[in-house]
VOVEXFI-858005 format. One record per residue (C-alpha): residue number from 0; x, y, z; residue in three letters; chain. Coordinates in Angstrom, 3 decimals. Example, Ala and Ser with C-alpha at 12.3 -4.5 7.8 and 13.67 -1.06 7.14 Angstrom:
// residues 2
{0,{12.300,-4.500,7.800},'Ala','A'}
{1,{13.670,-1.060,7.140},'Ser','A'}
//
This chain:
// residues 352
{0,{-15.714,11.276,-29.499},'Unk','A'}
{1,{-15.583,9.806,-26.007},'Unk','A'}
{2,{-14.516,6.166,-25.818},'Unk','A'}
{3,{-15.805,4.693,-22.549},'Unk','A'}
{4,{-13.711,2.313,-20.504},'Unk','A'}
{5,{-14.304,-1.383,-21.106},'Unk','A'}
{6,{-12.813,-4.571,-19.730},'Unk','A'}
{7,{-10.255,-4.472,-22.555},'Unk','A'}
{8,{-9.540,-0.750,-23.083},'Unk','A'}
{9,{-9.353,2.039,-20.512},'Unk','A'}
{10,{-8.584,5.679,-21.380},'Unk','A'}
{11,{-6.142,7.302,-18.962},'Unk','A'}
{12,{-6.136,11.023,-18.192},'Unk','A'}
{13,{-3.591,13.404,-16.713},'Unk','A'}
{14,{-4.447,16.053,-14.119},'Unk','A'}
{15,{-5.155,18.811,-16.641},'Unk','A'}
{16,{-7.560,16.587,-18.547},'Unk','A'}
{17,{-9.335,15.502,-15.362},'Unk','A'}
{18,{-9.840,19.106,-14.284},'Unk','A'}
{19,{-11.383,19.915,-17.645},'Unk','A'}
{20,{-13.643,16.867,-17.383},'Unk','A'}
{21,{-14.738,17.968,-13.911},'Unk','A'}
{22,{-15.605,21.456,-15.203},'Unk','A'}
{23,{-17.661,20.004,-18.050},'Unk','A'}
{24,{-19.326,17.512,-15.721},'Unk','A'}
{25,{-20.305,20.319,-13.343},'Unk','A'}
{26,{-21.861,22.275,-16.205},'Unk','A'}
{27,{-23.808,19.210,-17.337},'Unk','A'}
{28,{-24.999,18.592,-13.771},'Unk','A'}
{29,{-26.661,21.978,-13.469},'Unk','A'}
{30,{-23.589,24.063,-12.660},'Unk','A'}
{31,{-23.514,23.115,-8.975},'Unk','A'}
{32,{-19.976,21.899,-8.265},'Unk','A'}
{33,{-20.905,21.076,-4.667},'Unk','A'}
{34,{-23.397,18.525,-6.013},'Unk','A'}
{35,{-20.493,16.680,-7.655},'Unk','A'}
{36,{-18.579,16.719,-4.351},'Unk','A'}
{37,{-21.606,15.313,-2.572},'Unk','A'}
{38,{-21.773,12.523,-5.144},'Unk','A'}
{39,{-18.112,11.712,-4.576},'Unk','A'}
{40,{-18.449,11.637,-0.797},'Unk','A'}
{41,{-21.589,9.502,-0.968},'Unk','A'}
{42,{-19.983,7.086,-3.446},'Unk','A'}
{43,{-16.961,6.770,-1.161},'Unk','A'}
{44,{-19.253,6.065,1.791},'Unk','A'}
{45,{-21.077,3.309,-0.109},'Unk','A'}
{46,{-17.718,1.861,-1.135},'Unk','A'}
{47,{-16.578,1.899,2.489},'Unk','A'}
{48,{-19.731,0.058,3.589},'Unk','A'}
{49,{-19.212,-2.518,0.854},'Unk','A'}
{50,{-15.627,-3.357,1.804},'Unk','A'}
{51,{-15.514,-2.537,5.543},'Unk','A'}
{52,{-19.077,-3.134,6.761},'Unk','A'}
{53,{-17.910,-3.826,10.328},'Unk','A'}
{54,{-15.848,-0.649,10.688},'Unk','A'}
{55,{-17.223,1.443,13.550},'Unk','A'}
{56,{-14.274,3.747,14.358},'Unk','A'}
{57,{-13.297,5.689,11.255},'Unk','A'}
{58,{-10.594,8.332,11.037},'Unk','A'}
{59,{-10.951,10.670,8.056},'Unk','A'}
{60,{-7.769,12.620,7.233},'Unk','A'}
{61,{-8.852,15.689,5.253},'Unk','A'}
{62,{-6.733,18.105,3.288},'Unk','A'}
{63,{-7.389,21.795,2.589},'Unk','A'}
{64,{-8.764,21.354,-0.934},'Unk','A'}
{65,{-11.590,19.574,-2.679},'Unk','A'}
{66,{-10.249,16.096,-1.922},'Unk','A'}
{67,{-10.591,17.063,1.714},'Unk','A'}
{68,{-14.139,18.195,0.930},'Unk','A'}
{69,{-14.940,14.675,-0.307},'Unk','A'}
{70,{-13.646,13.408,3.033},'Unk','A'}
{71,{-15.845,15.818,5.023},'Unk','A'}
{72,{-18.901,14.571,3.100},'Unk','A'}
{73,{-17.966,10.951,3.816},'Unk','A'}
{74,{-17.471,11.770,7.507},'Unk','A'}
{75,{-20.937,13.320,7.669},'Unk','A'}
{76,{-22.468,10.150,6.201},'Unk','A'}
{77,{-20.515,8.122,8.739},'Unk','A'}
{78,{-21.827,10.181,11.652},'Unk','A'}
{79,{-25.397,10.011,10.389},'Unk','A'}
{80,{-25.122,6.216,10.264},'Unk','A'}
{81,{-24.204,6.109,13.944},'Unk','A'}
{82,{-20.520,5.356,13.523},'Unk','A'}
{83,{-17.678,7.121,15.286},'Unk','A'}
{84,{-16.040,9.436,12.751},'Unk','A'}
{85,{-12.956,11.372,13.780},'Unk','A'}
{86,{-11.872,14.032,11.294},'Unk','A'}
{87,{-8.295,15.288,11.429},'Unk','A'}
{88,{-6.198,17.625,9.330},'Unk','A'}
{89,{-2.525,18.539,9.308},'Unk','A'}
{90,{-1.297,21.720,10.990},'Unk','A'}
{91,{-2.197,24.658,8.770},'Unk','A'}
{92,{-4.360,22.477,6.516},'Unk','A'}
{93,{-7.827,23.603,7.581},'Unk','A'}
{94,{-10.320,23.821,4.683},'Unk','A'}
{95,{-9.321,26.500,2.166},'Unk','A'}
{96,{-11.289,25.946,-1.013},'Unk','A'}
{97,{-14.899,27.212,-0.982},'Unk','A'}
{98,{-16.223,23.686,-1.575},'Unk','A'}
{99,{-14.129,22.168,1.218},'Unk','A'}
{100,{-15.291,24.898,3.644},'Unk','A'}
{101,{-18.900,24.250,2.651},'Unk','A'}
{102,{-18.493,20.508,3.228},'Unk','A'}
{103,{-16.781,21.109,6.572},'Unk','A'}
{104,{-19.632,23.411,7.660},'Unk','A'}
{105,{-22.173,20.722,6.788},'Unk','A'}
{106,{-20.221,18.271,8.934},'Unk','A'}
{107,{-20.241,20.682,11.897},'Unk','A'}
{108,{-23.986,21.240,11.507},'Unk','A'}
{109,{-24.448,17.459,11.652},'Unk','A'}
{110,{-22.658,17.340,14.983},'Unk','A'}
{111,{-19.189,16.437,13.776},'Unk','A'}
{112,{-15.948,18.287,14.289},'Unk','A'}
{113,{-12.435,18.401,12.882},'Unk','A'}
{114,{-9.219,18.739,14.830},'Unk','A'}
{115,{-5.538,19.180,14.088},'Unk','A'}
{116,{-3.809,15.813,13.948},'Unk','A'}
{117,{-1.180,14.878,16.484},'Unk','A'}
{118,{1.895,12.723,15.850},'Unk','A'}
{119,{-0.292,9.601,16.013},'Unk','A'}
{120,{-3.882,8.836,15.050},'Unk','A'}
{121,{-6.623,7.692,17.420},'Unk','A'}
{122,{-7.303,3.949,17.556},'Unk','A'}
{123,{-9.543,3.090,14.621},'Unk','A'}
{124,{-10.822,0.353,12.326},'Unk','A'}
{125,{-10.185,2.277,9.113},'Unk','A'}
{126,{-8.432,5.436,7.892},'Unk','A'}
{127,{-9.785,7.424,4.952},'Unk','A'}
{128,{-7.110,9.367,3.065},'Unk','A'}
{129,{-8.685,12.562,1.719},'Unk','A'}
{130,{-5.613,14.769,1.959},'Unk','A'}
{131,{-4.660,15.894,-1.550},'Unk','A'}
{132,{-6.035,13.729,-4.393},'Unk','A'}
{133,{-5.106,15.099,-7.813},'Unk','A'}
{134,{-4.220,18.410,-6.172},'Unk','A'}
{135,{-0.830,17.111,-5.118},'Unk','A'}
{136,{2.206,18.341,-7.039},'Unk','A'}
{137,{5.849,18.834,-6.193},'Unk','A'}
{138,{6.714,17.827,-2.656},'Unk','A'}
{139,{4.587,17.581,0.469},'Unk','A'}
{140,{5.102,20.127,3.237},'Unk','A'}
{141,{6.346,19.026,6.649},'Unk','A'}
{142,{2.892,19.036,8.265},'Unk','A'}
{143,{1.456,16.849,5.527},'Unk','A'}
{144,{4.409,14.471,5.769},'Unk','A'}
{145,{3.836,14.071,9.529},'Unk','A'}
{146,{0.192,13.135,8.946},'Unk','A'}
{147,{1.090,10.688,6.177},'Unk','A'}
{148,{3.590,9.049,8.531},'Unk','A'}
{149,{0.887,8.796,11.198},'Unk','A'}
{150,{-1.492,7.149,8.712},'Unk','A'}
{151,{1.094,4.577,7.708},'Unk','A'}
{152,{2.067,3.901,11.333},'Unk','A'}
{153,{-1.421,3.438,12.776},'Unk','A'}
{154,{-1.795,-0.142,11.578},'Unk','A'}
{155,{-5.351,0.237,10.220},'Unk','A'}
{156,{-6.378,-0.380,6.627},'Unk','A'}
{157,{-6.591,2.703,4.422},'Unk','A'}
{158,{-9.133,3.830,1.836},'Unk','A'}
{159,{-7.651,6.513,-0.448},'Unk','A'}
{160,{-10.091,8.848,-2.177},'Unk','A'}
{161,{-9.232,9.368,-5.858},'Unk','A'}
{162,{-5.428,9.188,-5.408},'Unk','A'}
{163,{-3.258,8.076,-2.475},'Unk','A'}
{164,{-1.839,11.321,-1.122},'Unk','A'}
{165,{1.717,12.077,-2.207},'Unk','A'}
{166,{1.369,10.612,-5.710},'Unk','A'}
{167,{1.503,12.645,-8.910},'Unk','A'}
{168,{-1.711,11.566,-10.654},'Unk','A'}
{169,{-0.329,12.430,-14.100},'Unk','A'}
{170,{2.860,10.360,-14.129},'Unk','A'}
{171,{2.876,8.077,-11.090},'Unk','A'}
{172,{5.865,9.773,-9.502},'Unk','A'}
{173,{6.225,9.543,-5.717},'Unk','A'}
{174,{8.718,12.315,-4.871},'Unk','A'}
{175,{8.473,11.961,-1.094},'Unk','A'}
{176,{6.202,10.600,1.640},'Unk','A'}
{177,{3.017,9.008,0.305},'Unk','A'}
{178,{0.106,7.043,1.710},'Unk','A'}
{179,{0.059,3.291,1.123},'Unk','A'}
{180,{-3.597,2.437,0.610},'Unk','A'}
{181,{-5.416,-0.841,1.024},'Unk','A'}
{182,{-7.898,0.303,-1.614},'Unk','A'}
{183,{-8.070,3.362,-3.856},'Unk','A'}
{184,{-11.358,4.663,-5.237},'Unk','A'}
{185,{-10.958,6.888,-8.307},'Unk','A'}
{186,{-13.674,9.364,-9.250},'Unk','A'}
{187,{-15.076,10.020,-12.747},'Unk','A'}
{188,{-12.057,8.894,-14.843},'Unk','A'}
{189,{-8.926,6.785,-14.622},'Unk','A'}
{190,{-5.703,8.596,-13.786},'Unk','A'}
{191,{-2.636,7.938,-15.919},'Unk','A'}
{192,{-0.409,8.181,-12.859},'Unk','A'}
{193,{-2.176,5.254,-11.199},'Unk','A'}
{194,{-1.243,2.925,-14.037},'Unk','A'}
{195,{2.528,3.254,-13.893},'Unk','A'}
{196,{5.618,4.123,-11.898},'Unk','A'}
{197,{6.188,4.031,-8.163},'Unk','A'}
{198,{2.481,4.734,-7.613},'Unk','A'}
{199,{1.731,1.057,-8.220},'Unk','A'}
{200,{3.181,0.195,-4.803},'Unk','A'}
{201,{0.762,2.584,-3.058},'Unk','A'}
{202,{-2.639,1.861,-4.627},'Unk','A'}
{203,{-3.777,-1.405,-3.136},'Unk','A'}
{204,{-6.885,-2.577,-5.034},'Unk','A'}
{205,{-7.965,0.057,-7.562},'Unk','A'}
{206,{-11.652,0.800,-8.222},'Unk','A'}
{207,{-13.691,3.417,-10.063},'Unk','A'}
{208,{-16.755,5.491,-9.080},'Unk','A'}
{209,{-18.015,7.257,-12.255},'Unk','A'}
{210,{-20.448,9.425,-10.225},'Unk','A'}
{211,{-23.093,9.153,-12.972},'Unk','A'}
{212,{-21.270,11.813,-14.976},'Unk','A'}
{213,{-22.730,12.112,-18.504},'Unk','A'}
{214,{-20.470,10.863,-21.330},'Unk','A'}
{215,{-20.558,14.377,-22.801},'Unk','A'}
{216,{-18.297,15.512,-19.956},'Unk','A'}
{217,{-15.427,13.726,-21.720},'Unk','A'}
{218,{-16.049,15.291,-25.130},'Unk','A'}
{219,{-13.051,17.158,-26.516},'Unk','A'}
{220,{-10.710,15.751,-23.854},'Unk','A'}
{221,{-8.076,13.382,-25.169},'Unk','A'}
{222,{-6.585,10.638,-23.004},'Unk','A'}
{223,{-2.823,10.766,-22.583},'Unk','A'}
{224,{-2.623,6.965,-22.785},'Unk','A'}
{225,{-4.686,3.793,-23.006},'Unk','A'}
{226,{-4.494,0.737,-20.802},'Unk','A'}
{227,{-4.910,-2.325,-23.001},'Unk','A'}
{228,{-5.676,-5.828,-21.820},'Unk','A'}
{229,{-5.492,-9.123,-23.695},'Unk','A'}
{230,{-8.957,-8.717,-25.192},'Unk','A'}
{231,{-7.919,-5.494,-26.932},'Unk','A'}
{232,{-4.527,-6.733,-28.101},'Unk','A'}
{233,{-6.022,-9.705,-29.903},'Unk','A'}
{234,{-7.946,-7.426,-32.243},'Unk','A'}
{235,{-4.825,-5.442,-33.137},'Unk','A'}
{236,{-2.960,-8.391,-34.609},'Unk','A'}
{237,{-3.511,-9.047,-38.323},'Unk','A'}
{238,{-5.225,-12.310,-39.151},'Unk','A'}
{239,{-3.059,-14.759,-41.065},'Unk','A'}
{240,{-4.275,-16.599,-44.094},'Unk','A'}
{241,{-4.732,-20.354,-43.904},'Unk','A'}
{242,{-1.769,-20.826,-46.225},'Unk','A'}
{243,{0.568,-18.429,-44.402},'Unk','A'}
{244,{4.012,-19.645,-43.392},'Unk','A'}
{245,{6.755,-18.200,-41.231},'Unk','A'}
{246,{8.275,-16.247,-44.092},'Unk','A'}
{247,{5.111,-14.137,-44.298},'Unk','A'}
{248,{5.319,-12.855,-40.739},'Unk','A'}
{249,{8.495,-10.854,-40.619},'Unk','A'}
{250,{12.132,-11.499,-39.817},'Unk','A'}
{251,{13.622,-10.130,-36.587},'Unk','A'}
{252,{17.333,-9.983,-35.891},'Unk','A'}
{253,{18.501,-9.795,-32.294},'Unk','A'}
{254,{22.141,-8.730,-32.178},'Unk','A'}
{255,{23.721,-8.646,-28.745},'Unk','A'}
{256,{24.932,-10.535,-25.744},'Unk','A'}
{257,{28.487,-9.600,-24.933},'Unk','A'}
{258,{30.549,-11.897,-22.710},'Unk','A'}
{259,{28.646,-12.640,-19.516},'Unk','A'}
{260,{25.552,-10.757,-20.704},'Unk','A'}
{261,{23.671,-13.220,-22.895},'Unk','A'}
{262,{20.365,-13.082,-21.033},'Unk','A'}
{263,{18.982,-10.014,-22.794},'Unk','A'}
{264,{19.467,-11.550,-26.229},'Unk','A'}
{265,{17.760,-14.765,-25.119},'Unk','A'}
{266,{14.799,-12.887,-23.655},'Unk','A'}
{267,{14.495,-10.594,-26.679},'Unk','A'}
{268,{14.462,-13.568,-29.075},'Unk','A'}
{269,{11.800,-15.321,-26.988},'Unk','A'}
{270,{9.699,-12.138,-26.881},'Unk','A'}
{271,{9.897,-11.662,-30.657},'Unk','A'}
{272,{8.692,-15.219,-31.234},'Unk','A'}
{273,{5.891,-14.896,-28.718},'Unk','A'}
{274,{4.809,-11.627,-30.335},'Unk','A'}
{275,{4.322,-13.424,-33.646},'Unk','A'}
{276,{7.520,-12.935,-35.648},'Unk','A'}
{277,{7.830,-15.680,-38.231},'Unk','A'}
{278,{11.620,-15.770,-38.265},'Unk','A'}
{279,{13.990,-14.746,-35.502},'Unk','A'}
{280,{17.746,-14.698,-36.005},'Unk','A'}
{281,{20.213,-14.068,-33.204},'Unk','A'}
{282,{23.780,-12.843,-33.633},'Unk','A'}
{283,{25.631,-13.356,-30.371},'Unk','A'}
{284,{28.849,-14.600,-28.831},'Unk','A'}
{285,{29.661,-18.258,-29.401},'Unk','A'}
{286,{29.400,-18.947,-25.665},'Unk','A'}
{287,{25.700,-18.059,-25.758},'Unk','A'}
{288,{24.673,-20.238,-28.705},'Unk','A'}
{289,{24.056,-23.483,-26.797},'Unk','A'}
{290,{22.088,-21.864,-23.928},'Unk','A'}
{291,{20.000,-19.889,-26.392},'Unk','A'}
{292,{19.117,-22.942,-28.489},'Unk','A'}
{293,{18.260,-24.892,-25.359},'Unk','A'}
{294,{15.899,-22.132,-24.236},'Unk','A'}
{295,{14.563,-21.067,-27.664},'Unk','A'}
{296,{15.121,-23.779,-30.286},'Unk','A'}
{297,{12.936,-21.917,-32.812},'Unk','A'}
{298,{15.549,-19.178,-33.163},'Unk','A'}
{299,{18.278,-19.273,-35.803},'Unk','A'}
{300,{21.435,-18.593,-33.827},'Unk','A'}
{301,{24.714,-17.392,-35.287},'Unk','A'}
{302,{27.985,-17.229,-33.399},'Unk','A'}
{303,{29.471,-13.829,-34.175},'Unk','A'}
{304,{32.575,-12.669,-32.320},'Unk','A'}
{305,{33.074,-9.497,-34.360},'Unk','A'}
{306,{29.843,-7.472,-34.784},'Unk','A'}
{307,{31.149,-6.273,-38.117},'Unk','A'}
{308,{30.672,-9.810,-39.442},'Unk','A'}
{309,{26.890,-9.596,-38.924},'Unk','A'}
{310,{26.196,-7.126,-41.747},'Unk','A'}
{311,{24.708,-9.871,-43.936},'Unk','A'}
{312,{22.274,-10.825,-41.183},'Unk','A'}
{313,{21.300,-7.183,-40.785},'Unk','A'}
{314,{20.548,-6.846,-44.479},'Unk','A'}
{315,{18.216,-9.873,-44.386},'Unk','A'}
{316,{16.154,-8.704,-41.414},'Unk','A'}
{317,{13.000,-6.567,-41.354},'Unk','A'}
{318,{13.515,-5.430,-37.760},'Unk','A'}
{319,{16.700,-5.353,-35.708},'Unk','A'}
{320,{17.098,-5.226,-31.939},'Unk','A'}
{321,{20.636,-4.357,-30.895},'Unk','A'}
{322,{22.090,-4.500,-27.404},'Unk','A'}
{323,{24.010,-1.486,-26.170},'Unk','A'}
{324,{27.204,-3.364,-25.441},'Unk','A'}
{325,{27.097,-4.867,-28.928},'Unk','A'}
{326,{26.598,-1.501,-30.589},'Unk','A'}
{327,{29.621,-0.067,-28.766},'Unk','A'}
{328,{31.875,-3.048,-29.478},'Unk','A'}
{329,{34.617,-2.850,-32.154},'Unk','A'}
{330,{32.925,-3.352,-35.509},'Unk','A'}
{331,{29.510,-2.590,-34.035},'Unk','A'}
{332,{29.096,0.651,-35.956},'Unk','A'}
{333,{29.792,-1.140,-39.209},'Unk','A'}
{334,{27.284,-3.853,-38.292},'Unk','A'}
{335,{24.520,-1.439,-37.404},'Unk','A'}
{336,{24.981,1.132,-40.119},'Unk','A'}
{337,{24.244,3.363,-37.149},'Unk','A'}
{338,{24.949,6.747,-35.508},'Unk','A'}
{339,{24.210,9.495,-36.034},'Unk','A'}
{340,{20.710,8.530,-37.286},'Unk','A'}
{341,{18.727,5.425,-36.329},'Unk','A'}
{342,{16.561,3.833,-39.024},'Unk','A'}
{343,{12.971,3.302,-37.918},'Unk','A'}
{344,{13.349,-0.454,-38.105},'Unk','A'}
{345,{15.938,-0.450,-35.337},'Unk','A'}
{346,{15.367,-0.666,-31.611},'Unk','A'}
{347,{17.891,-0.803,-28.802},'Unk','A'}
{348,{17.760,-3.228,-25.915},'Unk','A'}
{349,{18.310,-1.528,-22.543},'Unk','A'}
{350,{20.941,-4.084,-21.543},'Unk','A'}
{351,{22.849,-6.798,-23.354},'Unk','A'}
//
């Protein structure tokens, strides 16, 4: 069953899922996939008018696929409104997909034209990035990289359609040159790759245009992740009884903080308390006891120079977080009851 996005919970989809959603949406919209492209281009045009109403000189950088087709549709709307729309594409990146060619033909019939981009873009008020969208994978070719560099160097604000070009929409990886957008307008569903990784530095303000796609288009397609906000997290925490005390809410042991590396243990103890743990014990070097108590007086801090002496604390805890340096220290294996298998109640801090 499709769970729509809300202010608290947003389903995130990878590229494969989005392509399946697009196929189902096309079928539900009468089977005309060009109609969906026209919706995307029109939605992008309305979004442009909303955020850049004064823009008169617009450069639309179009790629060879369907993301480029969205750009050609937007450019046609721009021309019909009386604005100056300059459409460019990278060398060898003329429209290839049937939909992109159809959109480019409609632009030409409306009096527009597209030209190969030079090393710099014409002076403009806004650049629209319609190069690759979710079609990007691997690394960009040299011609695409030159156009991306020209977009970033032109000094104008940038509207990216669906995905800033050069970003992997599934995982947020940026393996090479990529557009840095002022705003990014996603279509239909939220991309997992725009919620994580290096992509976050390229998005600008992120918005969504659902294109009036019926909810049934999402049926049978599972999100790869969910973005949760505070409103959703509150409902996931169990309610405590009025007579509950700290002993009813779990006991966390943080074991770590070798010499000169006490910060991770302090932060982990603070995080456990903020997350709702009733009791938090910390086994750490004696030098870290005073700073930890000053920062987190609720924690029960134990000076332990030999990790092997913390076995009693381990036995009393429900959950243990162990720093790497601590686990490798002499006596650490005895303390953790560890390698080769890790009990489910253990987690390992990335640094300590």
